[in-house]
Backbone as CSV, one residue per row, in Angstrom:
resi,resn,N_x,N_y,N_z,CA_x,CA_y,CA_z,C_x,C_y,C_z
1,MET,7.076,-10.149,-58.854,5.765,-10.248,-58.270,5.816,-11.052,-56.971
2,LEU,6.663,-12.062,-56.963,6.797,-12.894,-55.788,7.374,-12.102,-54.629
3,ILE,8.305,-11.222,-54.928,8.909,-10.381,-53.894,7.865,-9.424,-53.335
4,ARG,7.037,-8.907,-54.222,6.001,-7.978,-53.786,5.010,-8.689,-52.871
5,ASN,4.587,-9.881,-53.183,3.659,-10.644,-52.353,4.300,-11.008,-51.019
6,ALA,5.582,-11.325,-51.039,6.287,-11.643,-49.793,6.375,-10.404,-48.908
7,ALA,6.611,-9.256,-49.502,6.669,-8.008,-48.739,5.301,-7.669,-48.166
8,ASN,4.263,-7.854,-48.953,2.900,-7.611,-48.465,2.547,-8.575,-47.337
9,ALA,2.951,-9.834,-47.458,2.667,-10.827,-46.424,3.398,-10.476,-45.134
10,ALA,4.633,-10.022,-45.250,5.406,-9.641,-44.062,4.773,-8.423,-43.389
11,ALA,4.339,-7.452,-44.167,3.695,-6.258,-43.608,2.372,-6.628,-42.953
12,PHE,1.633,-7.539,-43.585,0.361,-7.989,-43.014,0.583,-8.703,-41.684
13,THR,1.595,-9.556,-41.617,1.920,-10.277,-40.385,2.333,-9.298,-39.294
14,LEU,3.111,-8.295,-39.650,3.540,-7.284,-38.685,2.341,-6.510,-38.139
15,ARG,1.396,-6.169,-39.025,0.197,-5.466,-38.570,-0.629,-6.341,-37.645
16,MET,-0.742,-7.605,-37.924,-1.508,-8.528,-37.091,-0.859,-8.681,-35.712
17,GLU,0.474,-8.749,-35.684,1.185,-8.851,-34.404,0.967,-7.595,-33.572
18,SER,1.023,-6.416,-34.170,0.829,-5.171,-33.422,-0.618,-5.069,-32.926
19,LEU,-1.580,-5.519,-33.747,-2.965,-5.513,-33.284,-3.151,-6.467,-32.108
20,ARG,-2.484,-7.597,-32.140,-2.567,-8.557,-31.051,-1.962,-7.951,-29.772
21,LEU,-0.858,-7.240,-29.904,-0.235,-6.587,-28.736,-1.140,-5.497,-28.172
22,TYR,-1.759,-4.721,-29.053,-2.702,-3.706,-28.582,-3.873,-4.349,-27.845
23,GLY,-4.338,-5.457,-28.343,-5.435,-6.182,-27.694,-5.040,-6.659,-26.307
24,PHE,-3.812,-7.228,-26.179,-3.336,-7.662,-24.863,-3.198,-6.480,-23.902
25,ALA,-2.685,-5.370,-24.402,-2.519,-4.180,-23.559,-3.879,-3.650,-23.092
26,LEU,-4.829,-3.637,-24.005,-6.174,-3.164,-23.661,-6.835,-4.096,-22.649
27,ALA,-6.706,-5.406,-22.838,-7.283,-6.372,-21.902,-6.608,-6.262,-20.535
28,GLY,-5.292,-6.089,-20.509,-4.570,-5.928,-19.240,-4.998,-4.668,-18.509
29,GLY,-5.163,-3.568,-19.241,-5.622,-2.327,-18.626,-7.023,-2.450,-18.051
30,ALA,-7.895,-3.139,-18.789,-9.260,-3.352,-18.298,-9.251,-4.226,-17.043
31,ALA,-8.381,-5.246,-17.016,-8.286,-6.109,-15.834,-7.781,-5.329,-14.628
32,LEU,-6.778,-4.475,-14.828,-6.267,-3.648,-13.727,-7.327,-2.680,-13.213
33,LEU,-8.055,-2.064,-14.113,-9.111,-1.138,-13.704,-10.204,-1.870,-12.927
34,GLY,-10.574,-3.057,-13.381,-11.580,-3.850,-12.670,-11.101,-4.257,-11.287
35,ALA,-9.836,-4.683,-11.178,-9.290,-5.073,-9.877,-9.249,-3.875,-8.930
36,TYR,-8.859,-2.706,-9.432,-8.828,-1.496,-8.603,-10.226,-1.152,-8.112
37,THR,-11.206,-1.245,-8.983,-12.580,-0.911,-8.608,-13.101,-1.843,-7.522
38,LEU,-12.768,-3.123,-7.617,-13.256,-4.086,-6.632,-12.506,-4.017,-5.304
39,LEU,-11.219,-3.727,-5.342,-10.395,-3.834,-4.143,-10.097,-2.512,-3.442
40,ARG,-10.469,-1.406,-4.022,-10.138,-0.119,-3.397,-10.923,0.066,-2.101
41,ARG,-10.387,0.906,-1.249,-11.062,1.223,0.011,-12.238,2.139,-0.251
42,LYS,-13.306,1.841,0.408,-14.481,2.700,0.297,-14.267,3.930,1.177
43,PRO,-14.739,5.093,0.763,-14.585,6.288,1.605,-15.333,6.115,2.923
44,ARG,-14.684,6.539,4.001,-15.303,6.400,5.323,-16.224,7.575,5.582
45,THR,-17.307,7.293,6.293,-18.265,8.336,6.628,-17.750,9.145,7.809
46,ALA,-18.390,10.266,8.071,-17.997,11.117,9.193,-18.187,10.387,10.521
47,GLU,-19.232,9.571,10.621,-19.466,8.813,11.852,-18.356,7.792,12.086
48,GLU,-17.892,7.139,11.025,-16.796,6.174,11.164,-15.499,6.865,11.580
49,LEU,-15.230,8.018,10.989,-14.029,8.766,11.367,-14.084,9.200,12.829
50,GLU,-15.240,9.644,13.293,-15.393,10.068,14.693,-15.254,8.871,15.626
51,ARG,-15.819,7.725,15.261,-15.687,6.519,16.079,-14.216,6.097,16.185
52,GLU,-13.473,6.192,15.096,-12.038,5.867,15.111,-11.266,6.846,15.987
53,ARG,-11.637,8.137,15.938,-10.970,9.139,16.770,-11.206,8.845,18.249
54,ARG,-12.452,8.510,18.602,-12.748,8.190,20.001,-11.986,6.955,20.464
55,ALA,-11.935,5.922,19.635,-11.211,4.698,19.999,-9.720,4.988,20.164
56,TRP,-9.164,5.825,19.303,-7.745,6.179,19.387,-7.471,6.954,20.668
57,LEU,-8.347,7.915,20.998,-8.153,8.698,22.223,-8.337,7.835,23.470
58,GLU,-9.205,6.838,23.417,-9.362,5.927,24.555,-8.039,5.240,24.866
59,GLY,-7.291,4.906,23.826,-6.045,4.180,24.004,-4.872,5.039,24.427
60,ILE,-4.720,6.223,23.842,-3.518,7.027,24.106,-3.782,8.240,24.988
61,GLY,-5.038,8.542,25.265,-5.385,9.785,25.948,-4.930,9.854,27.394
62,ARG,-4.549,11.048,27.796,-4.280,11.328,29.204,-5.530,11.949,29.799
63,ILE,-5.664,11.802,31.114,-6.886,12.252,31.783,-6.592,13.483,32.620
64,THR,-7.488,14.457,32.553,-7.418,15.652,33.386,-8.834,15.991,33.843
65,ASP,-8.920,16.900,34.816,-10.221,17.339,35.311,-10.787,18.419,34.405
66,GLY,-12.096,18.406,34.266,-12.775,19.406,33.467,-14.121,19.742,34.068
67,THR,-14.824,20.633,33.401,-16.137,21.085,33.858,-17.075,21.179,32.668
68,VAL,-18.290,20.659,32.839,-19.317,20.792,31.802,-19.833,22.222,31.823
69,ILE,-19.861,22.846,30.674,-20.367,24.213,30.562,-21.834,24.202,30.161
70,ASP,-22.191,23.341,29.188,-23.564,23.350,28.689,-23.821,22.096,27.858
71,VAL,-25.078,21.793,27.666,-25.518,20.765,26.726,-26.526,21.444,25.815
72,GLN,-26.256,21.429,24.507,-27.139,22.107,23.560,-27.569,21.153,22.468
73,GLU,-28.810,21.327,22.021,-29.281,20.593,20.854,-29.317,21.565,19.687
74,LEU,-28.528,21.261,18.668,-28.472,22.111,17.484,-29.566,21.692,16.517
75,GLU,-30.107,22.664,15.813,-31.177,22.380,14.866,-30.663,21.484,13.743
76,ALA,-31.577,20.695,13.200,-31.220,19.788,12.112,-30.952,20.582,10.847
77,ALA,-29.808,20.308,10.243,-29.496,20.906,8.948,-30.180,20.096,7.857
78,LYS,-30.098,20.575,6.652,-30.742,19.889,5.536,-30.160,18.478,5.403
79,ASN,-31.017,17.475,5.400,-30.659,16.053,5.280,-29.797,15.551,6.437
80,HIS,-29.849,16.189,7.579,-29.098,15.750,8.748,-30.023,15.676,9.960
81,HIS,-29.551,15.015,10.983,-30.298,14.876,12.226,-29.923,16.028,13.160
82,PRO,-30.753,16.331,14.169,-30.346,17.334,15.156,-29.193,16.781,15.982
83,ALA,-28.210,17.601,16.249,-27.021,17.170,16.989,-27.111,17.634,18.435
84,ILE,-26.686,16.772,19.346,-26.617,17.124,20.761,-25.147,17.316,21.101
85,MET,-24.811,18.524,21.521,-23.414,18.886,21.791,-23.200,19.042,23.291
86,LEU,-22.183,18.379,23.804,-21.746,18.508,25.187,-20.568,19.470,25.181
87,ILE,-20.721,20.617,25.833,-19.687,21.646,25.831,-18.998,21.630,27.187
88,TYR,-17.671,21.586,27.170,-16.895,21.444,28.403,-15.592,22.215,28.289
89,LYS,-14.944,22.409,29.446,-13.642,23.085,29.450,-12.704,22.328,30.379
90,TYR,-11.397,22.490,30.123,-10.371,21.837,30.928,-9.058,22.581,30.742
91,ASP,-8.119,22.364,31.641,-6.812,23.015,31.591,-5.729,21.961,31.376
92,VAL,-4.775,22.272,30.511,-3.587,21.439,30.302,-2.392,22.379,30.227
93,ALA,-1.444,22.206,31.131,-0.206,22.992,31.156,-0.490,24.493,31.177
94,GLY,-1.480,24.899,31.947,-1.791,26.316,32.096,-2.615,26.910,30.967
95,VAL,-3.006,26.110,30.007,-3.825,26.590,28.896,-5.240,26.048,29.081
96,CYS,-6.227,26.941,28.994,-7.629,26.554,29.159,-8.223,26.252,27.778
97,TYR,-8.813,25.071,27.650,-9.446,24.648,26.405,-10.949,24.556,26.625
98,GLU,-11.716,25.074,25.679,-13.166,24.910,25.662,-13.504,24.115,24.411
99,CYS,-14.132,22.981,24.601,-14.410,22.065,23.491,-15.863,21.627,23.529
100,SER,-16.263,21.012,22.442,-17.584,20.396,22.391,-17.435,19.013,21.773
101,GLN,-18.342,18.140,22.165,-18.356,16.784,21.625,-19.770,16.453,21.204
102,ASP,-19.912,15.935,20.008,-21.217,15.500,19.527,-21.530,14.168,20.192
103,VAL,-22.531,14.162,21.074,-22.904,12.953,21.809,-24.238,12.399,21.327
104,THR,-24.629,12.748,20.119,-25.902,12.303,19.574,-25.997,10.786,19.568
105,TYR,-24.937,10.118,19.117,-24.968,8.658,19.021,-24.565,7.977,20.321
106,LEU,-24.208,8.751,21.331,-23.795,8.193,22.622,-24.846,8.453,23.698
107,ARG,-26.048,8.863,23.301,-27.095,9.225,24.267,-27.458,8.094,25.212
108,HIS,-27.426,6.858,24.748,-27.847,5.749,25.602,-26.801,5.423,26.671
109,TRP,-25.608,6.034,26.630,-24.607,5.823,27.667,-24.643,6.911,28.745
110,ILE,-25.287,8.026,28.439,-25.290,9.134,29.401,-26.705,9.633,29.621
111,ASN,-26.901,10.260,30.778,-28.161,10.910,31.090,-27.960,12.408,30.880
112,LEU,-28.464,12.921,29.772,-28.237,14.327,29.439,-28.927,15.280,30.404
113,HIS,-29.972,14.818,31.090,-30.673,15.694,32.028,-29.844,15.925,33.291
114,SER,-28.908,15.011,33.587,-28.055,15.203,34.759,-26.821,16.047,34.432
115,CYS,-26.594,16.317,33.163,-25.459,17.160,32.766,-25.857,18.616,32.950
116,ARG,-25.366,19.206,33.992,-25.742,20.583,34.304,-24.499,21.464,34.335
117,LEU,-24.707,22.728,34.347,-23.631,23.700,34.394,-22.776,23.468,35.638
118,GLY,-21.486,23.355,35.459,-20.577,23.184,36.577,-20.329,21.749,36.988
119,LEU,-20.908,20.780,36.294,-20.696,19.371,36.622,-19.234,19.004,36.372
120,HIS,-18.586,18.429,37.377,-17.189,18.025,37.216,-17.119,16.775,36.358
121,THR,-16.090,16.720,35.535,-15.923,15.613,34.614,-14.441,15.305,34.429
122,SER,-14.155,14.144,33.943,-12.803,13.790,33.518,-12.758,13.904,32.004
123,VAL,-11.652,14.391,31.486,-11.489,14.607,30.056,-10.258,13.832,29.596
124,LYS,-10.396,13.062,28.538,-9.243,12.412,27.911,-8.807,13.282,26.753
125,TYR,-7.501,13.556,26.685,-6.993,14.422,25.627,-5.726,13.827,25.034
126,ASP,-5.419,14.244,23.831,-4.210,13.827,23.127,-3.042,14.640,23.685
127,PRO,-1.993,13.993,24.237,-0.884,14.763,24.810,-0.133,15.608,23.776
128,LEU,-0.157,15.222,22.509,0.522,16.007,21.476,-0.355,17.110,20.911
129,ASN,-1.672,16.998,21.103,-2.623,18.004,20.630,-3.740,18.093,21.658
130,PRO,-3.544,18.845,22.758,-4.511,18.856,23.854,-5.909,19.334,23.469
131,GLY,-6.058,19.980,22.330,-7.380,20.402,21.881,-8.221,19.244,21.377
132,ASN,-7.594,18.113,21.104,-8.301,16.902,20.662,-8.657,16.111,21.909
133,SER,-9.938,16.105,22.277,-10.332,15.505,23.553,-11.723,14.902,23.460
134,LEU,-12.085,14.178,24.523,-13.432,13.624,24.622,-13.813,13.473,26.084
135,VAL,-15.111,13.400,26.337,-15.647,13.183,27.676,-16.361,11.836,27.744
136,VAL,-16.970,11.425,26.628,-17.743,10.190,26.590,-17.343,9.416,25.333
137,SER,-17.211,8.102,25.473,-17.029,7.230,24.317,-17.741,5.916,24.601
138,GLU,-17.613,4.977,23.680,-18.301,3.702,23.847,-17.794,2.923,25.057
139,ASN,-16.517,3.064,25.389,-15.911,2.269,26.454,-15.380,3.091,27.627
140,TRP,-15.621,4.391,27.632,-15.088,5.236,28.684,-16.069,6.359,28.982
141,MET,-16.244,6.660,30.274,-17.167,7.713,30.700,-16.441,8.653,31.640
142,GLY,-16.398,9.932,31.283,-15.749,10.902,32.132,-16.724,11.687,33.009
143,LEU,-18.005,11.613,32.686,-19.001,12.352,33.473,-19.143,11.732,34.855
144,ARG,-19.161,12.581,35.852,-19.334,12.123,37.234,-20.781,12.355,37.630
145,GLN,-21.453,11.320,37.951,-22.879,11.417,38.283,-23.075,11.676,39.766
């Protein structure tokens, strides 16, 4: 009987140790999940991504001559604001690019009424991807008034 009680006590102790280990593992997993939730990067909005693109092009962009083709206001989509698009063209290495830039948030830096068909402008473009370009940013203005 004594052997049986000793065996039961050993099995009980083993079960308690495994439950304690499971508890530590569960607490550690919960702590890791909480730390990940608090420290992870928040998704960036489209406006933040565009602002980063403009800042990057300001730093590495090469400048070429271009021409404003048109300024259009696009209708507001569902839950969005109306967008003002500056449409322009430029040549790089014999290739003609026609691009547009959303200048909705840059309106206070430019006079859209002076942007007319054929207005000469400077365009900053990415030398590795000439289709990635801009005419106006927070710190640079390519429009010639």
